[in-house]
C-alpha positions in Angstrom: -41.2 -41.5 172.1 -39.7 -44.4 174.1 -41.7 -47.6 173.5 -41.5 -50.9 175.2 -42.9 -54.2 173.8 -43.1 -57.2 176.0 -43.4 -60.7 174.6 -42.5 -63.3 177.2 -45.2 -65.9 176.6 -45.5 -67.0 172.9 -42.5 -67.3 170.5 -44.9 -67.8 167.6 -46.3 -64.3 168.1 -43.1 -62.8 166.9 -44.9 -61.4 163.8 -47.0 -59.2 166.0 -43.8 -57.9 167.8 -42.2 -57.3 164.4 -45.3 -55.4 163.2 -45.4 -53.1 166.2 -41.6 -52.5 166.3 -41.1 -51.8 162.6 -44.1 -49.5 162.4 -43.0 -47.4 165.4 -39.4 -47.3 164.0 -40.6 -45.2 161.0 -40.0 -42.1 163.2 -36.3 -41.9 163.7 -36.6 -40.2 167.1 -38.6 -43.1 168.5 -36.7 -45.6 170.5 -38.2 -49.1 170.6 -37.2 -51.7 173.2 -38.4 -55.3 172.7 -38.3 -57.4 175.9 -38.4 -61.2 175.8 -36.9 -64.3 177.6 -33.7 -66.0 176.7 -35.4 -69.4 176.8 -38.3 -68.4 174.6 -35.9 -68.1 171.6 -38.1 -65.8 169.5 -36.8 -66.0 165.9 -36.6 -62.3 165.4 -33.9 -59.7 164.6 -34.1 -56.1 163.4 -32.0 -54.0 161.0 -33.6 -50.8 162.2 -31.1 -48.8 164.3 -33.8 -47.6 166.7 -35.0 -51.0 167.7 -33.2 -53.0 170.4 -33.9 -56.5 171.9 -33.4 -57.1 175.7 -33.5 -60.3 177.7 -34.1 -61.2 181.4 -31.1 -61.7 183.6 -30.0 -65.3 184.5 -32.1 -66.4 187.5 -34.3 -63.2 187.5 -37.8 -63.7 188.6 -40.5 -62.8 186.0 -42.1 -60.3 188.4 -38.7 -58.6 189.0 -38.1 -58.5 185.3 -41.4 -56.8 184.7 -40.8 -54.3 187.5 -37.4 -53.5 186.0 -39.0 -52.8 182.6 -41.5 -50.5 184.1 -38.7 -48.4 185.7 -37.2 -47.7 182.3 -39.4 -44.6 181.8 -41.3 -45.6 178.7 -44.0 -43.5 177.2 -45.9 -46.6 176.2 -45.5 -50.3 177.0 -47.2 -53.0 174.9 -48.2 -56.3 176.5 -48.1 -58.3 173.3 -49.3 -61.6 174.8 -50.4 -62.7 178.2 -51.0 -66.4 178.0 -49.1 -67.2 181.2 -47.5 -65.2 184.0 -50.9 -63.7 184.7 -50.1 -63.2 188.4 -46.8 -61.5 187.6 -48.4 -59.0 185.2 -51.3 -58.3 187.5 -49.1 -57.7 190.6 -46.9 -55.0 189.0 -48.2 -51.5 189.8 -47.5 -50.2 186.3 -46.6 -46.5 186.2 -46.3 -46.5 182.4 -49.2 -46.2 180.0 -50.1 -49.7 178.9 -51.5 -51.1 175.7 -52.8 -54.6 176.3 -53.2 -56.8 173.2 -56.3 -59.0 173.7 -56.3 -62.1 171.6 -59.6 -63.6 173.0 -62.0 -60.9 174.1 -64.4 -63.2 175.8 -61.8 -64.5 178.3 -60.8 -61.0 179.4 -64.1 -59.1 179.3 -67.0 -61.6 179.4 -66.0 -64.7 181.3 -67.8 -64.9 184.7 -67.9 -68.3 186.5 -71.3 -69.3 185.1 -70.0 -68.9 181.5 -66.9 -70.9 182.4 -69.2 -73.7 183.7 -71.3 -73.5 180.5 -68.1 -73.9 178.5 -67.0 -76.9 180.5 -70.4 -78.5 180.0 -70.2 -77.8 176.3 -66.8 -79.6 176.1 -67.9 -82.5 178.3 -70.9 -83.2 176.1 -68.4 -84.0 173.3 -66.4 -86.4 175.5 -65.8 -89.9 174.3 -64.5 -93.1 175.8 -62.0 -93.4 173.0 -60.4 -90.1 173.8 -61.0 -90.1 177.6 -57.9 -88.0 178.5 -58.3 -85.3 175.9 -62.1 -85.1 176.0 -62.9 -85.5 179.7 -59.8 -85.1 181.9 -58.2 -82.1 180.1 -61.4 -79.9 180.0 -61.8 -80.4 183.8 -58.1 -79.6 184.3 -58.3 -76.5 182.2 -61.5 -75.4 183.9 -59.9 -75.5 187.3 -56.8 -73.7 186.1 -58.8 -71.0 184.3 -60.7 -70.2 187.5 -57.4 -69.1 189.0 -56.3 -67.3 185.9 -59.5 -65.5 185.5 -59.0 -63.7 188.8 -55.7 -62.4 187.5 -57.2 -61.4 184.2 -60.0 -59.5 186.0 -57.4 -57.7 188.0 -55.4 -56.8 184.9 -58.6 -55.4 183.3 -59.6 -53.5 186.5 -56.1 -51.9 186.7 -56.3 -51.0 183.0 -59.7 -49.3 183.4 -58.5 -47.4 186.5 -55.5 -46.0 184.7 -57.3 -45.3 181.4 -55.0 -47.6 179.5 -55.8 -49.0 176.0 -56.6 -52.3 174.5 -55.3 -53.5 171.1 -57.3 -55.8 168.9 -56.6 -57.1 165.4 -59.7 -56.2 163.5 -62.6 -53.7 163.3 -65.0 -56.7 163.9 -63.2 -57.3 167.2 -63.5 -53.7 168.1 -67.2 -53.7 167.4 -67.6 -56.5 169.9 -65.2 -55.1 172.5 -67.2 -51.8 172.5 -69.8 -53.7 174.5 -67.3 -53.5 177.4 -65.1 -50.5 177.0 -65.2 -47.1 175.3 -64.2 -47.1 171.6 -61.6 -44.3 172.3 -59.7 -46.9 174.4 -59.4 -49.4 171.5 -56.6 -49.6 169.0 -57.1 -51.7 165.8 -53.7 -52.9 164.5 -52.9 -56.0 162.6 -51.0 -59.0 163.9 -48.8 -58.9 160.7 -47.8 -56.0 158.4 -47.0 -56.2 154.7 -43.5 -55.6 153.5 -42.1 -56.0 150.0 -41.7 -59.7 149.1 -41.3 -61.8 146.0 -44.3 -63.7 144.5 -43.0 -67.2 143.9 -46.3 -68.6 142.6 -46.0 -67.3 139.0 -44.7 -70.6 137.6 -47.2 -72.9 139.4 -48.5 -75.6 137.1 -51.4 -76.6 139.4 -53.5 -74.5 141.8 -51.4 -74.4 145.0 -53.5 -73.8 148.2 -51.9 -73.0 151.5 -53.5 -73.6 154.9 -51.2 -71.8 157.4 -50.9 -72.6 161.1 -50.6 -75.8 163.1 -52.9 -78.6 162.0 -55.7 -78.7 164.6 -59.1 -80.1 163.7 -60.7 -78.5 166.8 -60.2 -75.0 165.3 -60.3 -75.9 161.6 -62.3 -78.4 159.5 -59.6 -80.6 158.0 -61.8 -83.7 158.1 -64.5 -82.0 156.1 -62.0 -80.5 153.7 -60.2 -83.9 153.1 -63.6 -85.6 152.5 -64.5 -82.9 149.9 -61.2 -83.6 148.1 -61.8 -87.3 148.1 -65.4 -87.0 147.0 -64.4 -84.9 144.0 -61.1 -86.7 143.2 -62.1 -87.5 139.6 -61.9 -83.7 138.8 -59.2 -82.7 141.3 -56.7 -85.4 140.4 -53.5 -83.8 139.3 -54.9 -80.3 139.3 -54.3 -79.1 142.9 -51.6 -79.0 145.5 -52.2 -78.6 149.2 -49.6 -77.1 151.6 -50.3 -77.7 155.3 -48.1 -74.8 156.3 -47.6 -75.7 160.0 -46.6 -78.7 161.9 -48.9 -81.6 162.7 -49.0 -82.2 166.4 -49.5 -85.7 167.9 -53.2 -84.9 168.6 -53.8 -84.3 164.9 -51.6 -87.1 163.4 -54.7 -89.2 162.9 -55.1 -87.0 159.8 -51.8 -88.3 158.2 -53.3 -91.5 156.8 -56.1 -89.4 155.2 -53.4 -87.2 153.6 -51.5 -90.3 152.3 -54.7 -91.7 150.9 -55.3 -88.4 149.0 -51.7 -88.4 147.8 -52.2 -91.9 146.3 -55.3 -90.6 144.6 -53.3 -87.9 142.8 -53.4 -84.8 145.1 -50.0 -83.3 145.9 -49.4 -82.5 149.6 -46.7 -80.7 151.6 -46.7 -81.3 155.3 -44.5 -82.0 158.3 -44.7 -83.1 161.9 -42.1 -80.6 163.2 -41.8 -76.9 163.4 -40.8 -75.0 160.3 -37.9 -72.6 160.2 -39.0 -69.0 159.5 -37.3 -68.8 156.1 -38.9 -72.1 154.8 -42.3 -70.9 156.1 -41.9 -67.6 154.2 -40.8 -69.4 151.0 -43.7 -71.8 151.0 -46.2 -69.1 151.9 -45.0 -66.9 149.0 -45.3 -69.9 146.6 -49.0 -70.5 147.1 -51.7 -69.1 144.9 -54.5 -69.0 147.4 -54.8 -69.2 151.2 -57.6 -71.3 152.6 -59.1 -70.4 155.9 -61.0 -73.7 156.7 -61.9 -72.3 160.1 -64.7 -73.4 162.3 -66.2 -69.9 162.8 -67.9 -70.8 166.1 -65.2 -72.5 168.1 -67.5 -73.3 170.9 -70.5 -71.8 172.6 -68.6 -68.6 173.4 -65.7 -67.9 171.0 -66.2 -66.8 167.4 -63.7 -66.0 164.8 -64.2 -62.5 163.4 -65.8 -61.3 166.7 -64.2 -62.4 169.9 -60.9 -63.4 168.3 -59.1 -63.3 164.9 -57.6 -66.0 162.7 -53.9 -65.9 161.7 -55.0 -66.8 158.2 -55.9 -63.2 157.5 -52.5 -62.0 158.6 -50.7 -64.5 156.3 -52.8 -63.0 153.5 -51.5 -59.6 154.4 -47.9 -60.7 154.8 -47.7 -62.6 151.5 -50.2 -60.5 149.4 -52.4 -63.5 148.6 -56.2 -63.9 148.2 -58.2 -66.0 150.6 -61.1 -68.4 150.8 -63.3 -68.5 153.9 -66.6 -70.0 155.1 -69.7 -67.8 155.2 -70.3 -66.5 158.7 -66.7 -65.2 159.1 -66.5 -61.4 159.0 -63.8 -60.5 156.6 -61.9 -57.3 157.2 -63.3 -54.6 154.9 -60.0 -53.9 153.2 -59.7 -57.5 152.2 -63.2 -58.4 151.0 -62.4 -57.8 147.4 -59.7 -60.5 147.4 -61.7 -63.2 149.3 -64.1 -65.9 148.2 -66.7 -67.6 150.4 -68.1 -71.1 150.6 -71.2 -72.3 152.4 -70.4 -75.7 153.9 -68.7 -77.2 150.8 -65.5 -75.6 149.5 -65.3 -77.7 146.3 -67.4 -75.4 144.1 -64.9 -72.6 144.9 -61.9 -74.8 144.2 -63.5 -76.0 140.9 -64.1 -72.4 139.8 -60.5 -71.4 140.5 -59.1 -74.4 138.6 -61.4 -73.8 135.6 -60.7 -70.0 135.6 -56.9 -69.4 135.8 -57.6 -65.8 134.9 -59.6 -65.4 138.1 -56.7 -66.6 140.2 -54.3 -64.2 138.4 -56.7 -61.3 138.9 -57.2 -62.0 142.6 -53.4 -62.3 143.1 -52.8 -59.0 141.3 -55.5 -57.2 143.2 -54.1 -58.6 146.5 -50.8 -56.9 145.8 -52.6 -53.6 145.7 -55.0 -54.2 148.6 -52.3 -55.1 151.2 -50.6 -51.7 150.8 -53.2 -50.6 153.4 -51.2 -52.8 155.8 -47.7 -51.3 155.1 -46.1 -49.6 158.1 -46.4 -46.0 156.8 -50.2 -46.5 156.5 -50.5 -47.9 160.0 -48.4 -45.6 162.1 -51.2 -43.2 163.0 -53.3 -46.1 164.4 -50.6 -46.6 167.1 -50.3 -42.9 168.1 -54.0 -42.0 168.1 -55.1 -39.9 171.1 
């Protein structure tokens, strides 16, 4: 087969591109072509001989670039991310069979104007004078922008249905929700990240090292609640735990830095940064952790829910590094990973205390994780991509 993979929107979705390309490359007669933009600077390269990376020409319009890709005669083209260029994707009369990756099901399949208005009202109710721009102006700005984008998303979905193309989601829970809108036979479940052999760098950890992967964003994750739990239980946690905020802290979240420094002064070790991490440092720190914490806010707003309409990258870091995870109750954990996950109801401290007091539990979870993630190795995933 000749397979195209298009990623021209999000550089930090390179792991999903890698997962698709490497899995397809298992068959030597497959030819995989990855298409991106020169200015996107995706940090990715391949040693596999049947994978090539292509770029847009200087000065080439996005729509012309997409039309040129469609003329290459692919058997399948994957749209890995559409978070911009909606009009350009929608305007191409795609001749090739398309697989559209949908990161947020609600925005593509269940987002009429009345629901957009409900979401705006939900956000404006949280507005404050102290954060006038971020809590009042930006929601209105995004609302107006999304009305235009939704027309293009609706057209993309209409064209997809007309042609009988497929949709790719990252979990069975997402598939169950998406089946409310399209037939199950048109849905592919394939992970954002695959597991490949790596070295466990956590074996010599003297304290429990917990990693929270992804950019630090208190809108999507509960950092304030987590830090408060650490402070409240500092007499026990002092010197026994290290926290790796494995992602940069943007300006909007830098109000958390004084809280981090306070906890450091109280005896909790932290690793954090305000700039993007290079891929090799990210991998090294991920492989050094004992446990991955998904301190997610399961219900992001009145419409989006982790483990239903969208998935969390925390899961795919678990897969990548073969690490156990900790999640709030209410999040639907993928069935293959349930045996290496612990849950907390509101307060994560009892779980942390249990892990610290029972090193053998940590060791057992990590050893089990190394076995469980084999389900996500390319040779065990290939059939998911080529299903009829």
